One Martini backbone bead per residue (centre of mass of N, CA, C, O) as a GRO file, in nm:
protein
  206
    1MET     BB    1   0.098   0.040   0.023
    2LEU     BB    2   0.027   0.377  -0.074
    3ILE     BB    3   0.076   0.682   0.064
    4ARG     BB    4  -0.094   0.991  -0.042
    5SER     BB    5  -0.260   1.053   0.225
    6ALA     BB    6  -0.285   1.274   0.525
    7GLU     BB    7  -0.549   1.375   0.754
    8PHE     BB    8  -0.683   1.566   0.978
    9VAL     BB    9  -1.008   1.552   1.158
   10LYS     BB   10  -1.021   1.486   1.485
   11SER     BB   11  -1.085   1.546   1.830
   12SER     BB   12  -1.191   1.325   2.102
   13THR     BB   13  -1.336   1.233   2.416
   14THR     BB   14  -1.537   1.028   2.278
   15VAL     BB   15  -1.689   0.779   2.094
   16ARG     BB   16  -1.940   0.983   2.017
   17ASP     BB   17  -1.734   1.201   1.877
   18CYS     BB   18  -1.658   1.052   1.650
   19PRO     BB   19  -1.633   1.002   1.326
   20LYS     BB   20  -1.798   0.966   1.059
   21GLY     BB   21  -1.808   0.693   0.832
   22PRO     BB   22  -1.739   0.443   0.564
   23TYR     BB   23  -1.477   0.341   0.738
   24PRO     BB   24  -1.206   0.192   0.815
   25GLU     BB   25  -1.034   0.103   1.138
   26TYR     BB   26  -0.727   0.203   1.316
   27ALA     BB   27  -0.548   0.138   1.617
   28PHE     BB   28  -0.321   0.317   1.827
   29LEU     BB   29  -0.146   0.164   2.110
   30GLY     BB   30  -0.004   0.229   2.449
   31ARG     BB   31   0.236   0.303   2.633
   32SER     BB   32   0.379   0.558   2.763
   33ASN     BB   33   0.652   0.606   2.546
   34VAL     BB   34   0.640   0.379   2.296
   35GLY     BB   35   0.636   0.539   2.007
   36LYS     BB   36   0.367   0.614   1.853
   37SER     BB   37   0.422   0.864   1.677
   38SER     BB   38   0.657   0.774   1.527
   39LEU     BB   39   0.507   0.536   1.391
   40ILE     BB   40   0.297   0.690   1.248
   41ASN     BB   41   0.476   0.875   1.083
   42MET     BB   42   0.612   0.646   0.928
   43VAL     BB   43   0.379   0.484   0.804
   44THR     BB   44   0.260   0.755   0.648
   45GLY     BB   45   0.502   0.970   0.577
   46HIS     BB   46   0.427   1.189   0.814
   47GLY     BB   47   0.635   1.366   1.023
   48LYS     BB   48   0.370   1.560   1.162
   49LEU     BB   49   0.105   1.412   1.232
   50ALA     BB   50   0.222   1.321   1.502
   51LYS     BB   51   0.289   1.423   1.818
   52THR     BB   52   0.593   1.458   1.979
   53SER     BB   53   0.736   1.340   2.305
   54ALA     BB   54   0.928   1.304   2.603
   55ALA     BB   55   0.652   1.326   2.740
   56PRO     BB   56   0.437   1.153   2.889
   57GLY     BB   57   0.105   1.217   2.787
   58LYS     BB   58   0.035   1.379   2.519
   59THR     BB   59  -0.191   1.202   2.455
   60ARG     BB   60  -0.573   1.284   2.535
   61LEU     BB   61  -0.704   1.192   2.254
   62LEU     BB   62  -0.910   1.095   1.989
   63ASN     BB   63  -0.711   1.070   1.686
   64HIS     BB   64  -0.805   1.145   1.361
   65PHE     BB   65  -0.726   0.997   1.044
   66LEU     BB   66  -0.719   1.032   0.686
   67ILE     BB   67  -0.638   0.765   0.453
   68ASN     BB   68  -0.667   0.796   0.125
   69GLY     BB   69  -0.982   0.851   0.165
   70SER     BB   70  -1.047   0.533   0.312
   71TRP     BB   71  -0.902   0.545   0.618
   72TYR     BB   72  -0.876   0.515   0.966
   73LEU     BB   73  -0.675   0.667   1.216
   74CYS     BB   74  -0.616   0.603   1.565
   75ASP     BB   75  -0.498   0.803   1.827
   76LEU     BB   76  -0.418   0.699   2.142
   77PRO     BB   77  -0.399   0.704   2.463
   78GLY     BB   78  -0.204   0.624   2.701
   79TYR     BB   79  -0.093   0.365   2.908
   80GLY     BB   80   0.007   0.403   3.231
   81PHE     BB   81   0.260   0.582   3.248
   82ALA     BB   82   0.209   0.921   3.381
   83LYS     BB   83   0.236   1.273   3.466
   84VAL     BB   84  -0.067   1.223   3.607
   85PRO     BB   85  -0.343   1.205   3.755
   86VAL     BB   86  -0.536   0.941   3.846
   87ALA     BB   87  -0.808   1.053   3.726
   88VAL     BB   88  -0.695   1.070   3.438
   89LYS     BB   89  -0.617   0.779   3.395
   90LYS     BB   90  -0.899   0.664   3.421
   91LYS     BB   91  -1.020   0.825   3.184
   92TRP     BB   92  -0.849   0.702   2.970
   93GLU     BB   93  -0.924   0.410   3.012
   94LYS     BB   94  -1.224   0.435   2.954
   95THR     BB   95  -1.189   0.564   2.665
   96ILE     BB   96  -1.045   0.310   2.545
   97ARG     BB   97  -1.251   0.088   2.612
   98ASP     BB   98  -1.500   0.217   2.471
   99TYR     BB   99  -1.375   0.222   2.195
  100LEU     BB  100  -1.301  -0.074   2.155
  101LEU     BB  101  -1.618  -0.170   2.205
  102LYS     BB  102  -1.798   0.064   2.012
  103ARG     BB  103  -1.631   0.091   1.742
  104ASP     BB  104  -1.759  -0.038   1.465
  105ASN     BB  105  -1.511   0.003   1.233
  106LEU     BB  106  -1.303  -0.157   1.392
  107LEU     BB  107  -1.049  -0.395   1.284
  108CYS     BB  108  -0.775  -0.296   1.439
  109ALA     BB  109  -0.531  -0.335   1.705
  110PHE     BB  110  -0.245  -0.165   1.772
  111VAL     BB  111  -0.007  -0.286   1.997
  112LEU     BB  112   0.239  -0.139   2.176
  113LEU     BB  113   0.585  -0.242   2.235
  114ASP     BB  114   0.882  -0.230   2.400
  115MET     BB  115   1.168  -0.391   2.296
  116ARG     BB  116   1.356  -0.332   2.541
  117HIS     BB  117   1.145  -0.516   2.687
  118GLY     BB  118   0.987  -0.722   2.850
  119PRO     BB  119   0.731  -0.830   2.995
  120MET     BB  120   0.469  -0.631   3.127
  121LYS     BB  121   0.210  -0.580   3.337
  122ASN     BB  122   0.037  -0.365   3.194
  123ASP     BB  123   0.042  -0.522   2.908
  124LEU     BB  124  -0.081  -0.791   3.011
  125LEU     BB  125  -0.348  -0.684   3.124
  126PHE     BB  126  -0.453  -0.565   2.859
  127LEU     BB  127  -0.431  -0.820   2.683
  128ARG     BB  128  -0.635  -0.975   2.845
  129TRP     BB  129  -0.872  -0.800   2.797
  130VAL     BB  130  -0.871  -0.821   2.486
  131GLY     BB  131  -0.920  -1.129   2.499
  132GLU     BB  132  -1.181  -1.142   2.665
  133ASN     BB  133  -1.323  -0.950   2.416
  134SER     BB  134  -1.241  -1.038   2.131
  135LEU     BB  135  -1.007  -0.839   2.009
  136PRO     BB  136  -0.855  -0.761   1.728
  137PHE     BB  137  -0.486  -0.793   1.715
  138CYS     BB  138  -0.163  -0.634   1.713
  139LEU     BB  139   0.174  -0.656   1.756
  140VAL     BB  140   0.416  -0.381   1.817
  141PHE     BB  141   0.751  -0.346   1.809
  142THR     BB  142   0.957  -0.101   1.938
  143LYS     BB  143   1.269   0.008   1.912
  144ALA     BB  144   1.475  -0.187   1.754
  145ASP     BB  145   1.734  -0.002   1.693
  146LYS     BB  146   1.831  -0.035   2.028
  147LEU     BB  147   1.900  -0.338   1.933
  148SER     BB  148   2.005  -0.637   1.909
  149ARG     BB  149   1.928  -0.927   1.771
  150SER     BB  150   1.965  -1.104   2.019
  151LYS     BB  151   1.773  -0.936   2.203
  152ILE     BB  152   1.518  -0.946   2.037
  153ARG     BB  153   1.488  -1.242   2.056
  154GLN     BB  154   1.480  -1.264   2.361
  155HIS     BB  155   1.220  -1.101   2.394
  156LEU     BB  156   1.034  -1.252   2.203
  157ASN     BB  157   1.046  -1.520   2.359
  158GLN     BB  158   0.919  -1.408   2.618
  159TYR     BB  159   0.651  -1.337   2.487
  160GLU     BB  160   0.567  -1.613   2.361
  161LYS     BB  161   0.567  -1.769   2.629
  162THR     BB  162   0.358  -1.589   2.784
  163LEU     BB  163   0.129  -1.594   2.558
  164SER     BB  164   0.091  -1.909   2.533
  165GLU     BB  165  -0.096  -1.918   2.788
  166GLN     BB  166  -0.345  -1.775   2.632
  167TRP     BB  167  -0.255  -1.836   2.321
  168GLU     BB  168  -0.422  -2.019   2.050
  169PRO     BB  169  -0.272  -1.872   1.874
  170LEU     BB  170  -0.080  -1.632   1.821
  171PRO     BB  171  -0.042  -1.305   1.771
  172PRO     BB  172   0.048  -1.090   1.582
  173MET     BB  173   0.385  -0.983   1.477
  174ILE     BB  174   0.585  -0.672   1.488
  175ILE     BB  175   0.884  -0.527   1.393
  176SER     BB  176   1.003  -0.196   1.484
  177SER     BB  177   1.092   0.141   1.343
  178GLY     BB  178   1.079   0.484   1.332
  179LYS     BB  179   1.376   0.527   1.211
  180THR     BB  180   1.400   0.290   0.983
  181GLY     BB  181   1.103   0.154   0.896
  182GLN     BB  182   1.041  -0.092   1.037
  183GLY     BB  183   0.736  -0.255   0.956
  184LYS     BB  184   0.566  -0.093   0.745
  185GLU     BB  185   0.480  -0.314   0.538
  186GLU     BB  186   0.324  -0.502   0.749
  187ILE     BB  187   0.111  -0.301   0.845
  188LEU     BB  188  -0.005  -0.221   0.549
  189LYS     BB  189  -0.083  -0.501   0.479
  190LEU     BB  190  -0.288  -0.569   0.691
  191ILE     BB  191  -0.473  -0.330   0.623
  192SER     BB  192  -0.527  -0.412   0.324
  193GLN     BB  193  -0.669  -0.690   0.409
  194CYS     BB  194  -0.898  -0.563   0.572
  195ASN     BB  195  -1.018  -0.369   0.356
  196ARG     BB  196  -1.119  -0.596   0.167
  197GLY     BB  197  -1.339  -0.708   0.403
  198PHE     BB  198  -1.500  -0.447   0.410
  199SER     BB  199  -1.832  -0.356   0.528
  200PRO     BB  200  -2.064  -0.125   0.616
  201GLU     BB  201  -2.320  -0.311   0.654
  202THR     BB  202  -2.150  -0.539   0.852
  203SER     BB  203  -2.050  -0.358   1.064
  204GLY     BB  204  -1.887  -0.405   1.387
  205PRO     BB  205  -1.780  -0.497   1.687
  206PHE     BB  206  -1.561  -0.682   1.527
   0.00000   0.00000   0.00000
């Protein structure tokens, strides 16, 4: 898939405020500071589409972008660590869960995980919730450029071993880097495959 256009549509505080339209949609989410904005900019080829920040918790709304005039990309707030009040964190978590459960045209959630770390508690708890609600998702490991091949394989093995206790077969996994462009083709290929099977008349919560 070639990205020809990517335009900001709107920011929403709740799933009810999200843009309408007969387009398939893909969510990008993960722990705060996982490299989500850099990955979105890399995948779309638009360096300033999603705002990047060294401070966790920059994304606070459901940010929608229309890609190629034919599908939505939604940039979600980060979960987990962020220097914000507990009440704000809980509000973000509710917003994320409501969105994932109620957004009718959402075809896949790309859950980002920092490749520099092995399985982390917050990520595993979130993935368990996703699995319990039968929500299709793909794991995207970020910041692969910061590790050696052997270290990447080590962390990937740890994830595969841990996730195999809950999933059979394992969910799709993509190794990526917002810096080098690794993983871009695989992500866009998956989106393209999902788009071909999308029908506005039959879309529903996953």
